[in-house]
N, C-alpha and C positions, 0 to 999 in steps of 0.2 A: 250138562245137558245141551245138546246142540239144538238151536232154534232156527226155524225158517225166517222168522220176523222178530225183531226186537224193537218195541216202541219205547222211546225215552222221553220223559217229561221232567222239567225242572221242579214242578210242583205236583203233588197228587191232585188229580182232576185235569191236568193238561192233556194227557193222552185221551181221556174220555171225551173231552170237548173237541179235540183235534182229529182223532183218527180211529175212534172205537168202532165206527161202522165198518171200516175196512178190516180191522182185526176180526170182528165177528164174521164177516164174509169169508175171510181166508181160513179161519178155524173151522167153519162149516164145510170147507172144501178139503179138510184134512191136514191143514198146515199146523205146525207147532209155533206158537207165538208166546211172547212174554213181555212184561212191562218192567221198566227200570225207572224208578223215581230218583232224582238226584238229591232232593232235599225233603225234609219232613213238613214243609209248608208252615213252619213254626211262627212266621211273621204274619200269617193271616189274621185279620181282625176278628173273625168269627171262628168258633170251635177251638179245639186244642190239638196238640200232637196226637194224643190218644184217640180222639174222635176221628181225626184224619186217617189214622192207621186202620180203624174199623171200617170207615167209609171206603177206603181204598181196597180193602179185602172184599167188601160186599160188591163193589164194582167189578173187581177181578173175576168174581164168581159169575156175575151176569154176563161178562164178555166171554169167559171160558178159557182164559189164558192158562198156560201150564205153570207159570211161575211169575211172581212179582217180588221185586227186591228194592230196597231203599239204600242208597249210598251214604245218606246222612251228611251230605255237604251242608254248609251253613246257608240257610235261606237268606237271600239278599246280599251275602258277603262272599260267596265262593268266587274264585277267579279262574280264568283260563290260563293256568300256569302249570308248571311241571308236576307239582304235587297232585293237583286235581286231575290232570290229564292221565297220570299213571294209574290213579284209582279207576278212572273210567275205561282206560285201555284194558286193565285187568278184567273188568266185567265183560267187555266186548269179546276178548279172547276166551273167556269162560263159556259164553253162550254161542259163539261162532255164527252169528246170524248172517244169512245171505242178504237180507234187506234190513236196514235200520230206518225207522221213522222217527223224526226228531222235531224239536221245537223250531219255530220259524227263526229266520236270521235277523229280523228287526221288528220290534213290536212296542206297544204301549208300555208293557212291563219290562224294565231293563234286564231282568233275569232271563226272559224268554230269548232275546237276541244273543245274550252272552252264552247261554246254554247251547243254543242252536249252532253257534260258531264253534264252541268247544267240542260238541259232538262231531261236527264235520271234520275238525282237525284230528280228533282221536280216531275216527274211522280210517283216516289215512295213516296216521302214525302207528296204529295197531298192526299194520302190514309190514313194518320195518323190523327185520330180524335183530338188529343191534339194540333195539329198545327191549330191555329185559324185565319181565314181570314173573311173579310166582302165584300159584293158586293157594287155596286155603291150607293145603297140606305141605306147602313149601316147594312144590314141584315146578320147575321152569315151564312156562307156557309157550306154546308155538305161536308164531305170528299169525294174524288173521285180518283180512281186509274185506268188509262187506262189498257185495257187487254194486249196490245202490244205496244212496242216502236220500230219502225223501223228507221234505220239511212240511209239516202240516201248517195250515193258515190259522192264525189265532185272532187277536182282537182287531188289529189294523187290516184293511183289505190289501191283498196282493193278488196280482193276476196269476192264476195257477198254470203250471205247465202240464198238469195231469188231473183229470177229473174221473172219479171212480163212483159208479152207481152203487148206492147203499139203500135203495128203496125197500128191498125185501127185509132188511134188518133194522129199519129206522126206529121202530118202537123199542126194540131191544137196546139200541144205541142210546136212546133218550133215558131209558131206565138206568143205564150205567151212570149217566150224568146225574140223574136225580138221586142216586145212592148217596151223594154228598149233601145230606140233609142240613148240615150246618152252614153250607155255602150258598145254596141256590134256593129260590122261591119255588117250592113245590107243595103239593097237598100234605106231605109228611115233613116239611121243613121245620127246623128248630126256630121258634119265634124269638128266642133270647138273643141278645147282642144287637149292636147297632147295624143299621142298614148300610150296605156297601155297594160299590159299583156292580158287583156280580150277584148281589142278593135281591135285586129288584126284579119284578116280573118281566120288565122290558128286556133284561139280559137274555133269558132263555128264549124269549120271542125272537130276538135277533139271531140266536144260534139256529133256530128252526128256519127262519127266513133265509139265512145264507145257504143252508142245505137245499132249500127249495130253488133258490136262484142258481146255484151250481148245477142242480139237476136239470133245470130248464135249459141250461146251456148245451146239454148233451141229449135232450129229449127224454129224460126220465123224471121221476117225481122228486127224488132226493139224491144228492151226491156230496162227496167230500173232495176238497181240492188240495193239491200238493205242488210244491216247488222242487225242481231238481236242477242242480248245477251241472249235471251230466245228462247228455242227450239220451232219451229213452227210445228204443226201437221195438218193433214187433216182428214176429216171424211170418205172419200171414194176415191177409186182410180180413179174414173171418173174426179176428180178435177185436175189430172195430165195433163200437156200439152203433146199432141201427138208429139213425135219427131222421125223423120226418122233416122235410124242408119244403 
């Protein structure tokens, strides 16, 4: 299945927190989008692998993606090496996305930055014909290089290169995050388990506050921010968001 957009997160819920608003926006515009989780989040303090799969499936339905897949790399212990790169390159060639949205390149959780850098490396390597991979049926895959790799901003603040208005879909975006009832403090959250950095009420308050702050920067109510190592251009000035100054 060819996708327009492939959002990749090292942990289930990374994509929801980082770029689900943009995914919902683009799906409403008719784009085909999917989510690729690198690990099962098995080292998370709260919940289990089984509950995370169910939560991820619920969130995927809320967002409306065409597919969600998990590569089952080892949470906390995967490496940006040939073995893991080939697994990810195979997935990129399988879905042939024009745009990949990935973990940030440096963050509080070491998995985030390691994944972000691996994803960026694999998006380039996937375009090299002499790197050979095969699909599930054993057929050789064609090379594929996404046109853009955007990195969503996670825990640590980074100055975004691109801000995208998500005001119209913000409530739907928050519902996709709140689908992770074992992880976050919500009306339906699981009360069992110890409190963690992300299970406090303050965590989701900060998520909302950042979206408001990014939105204010471009004159809208809510926005998501992205980093791009490649310069982004537009074809005409009508694509610019109208901001009152």
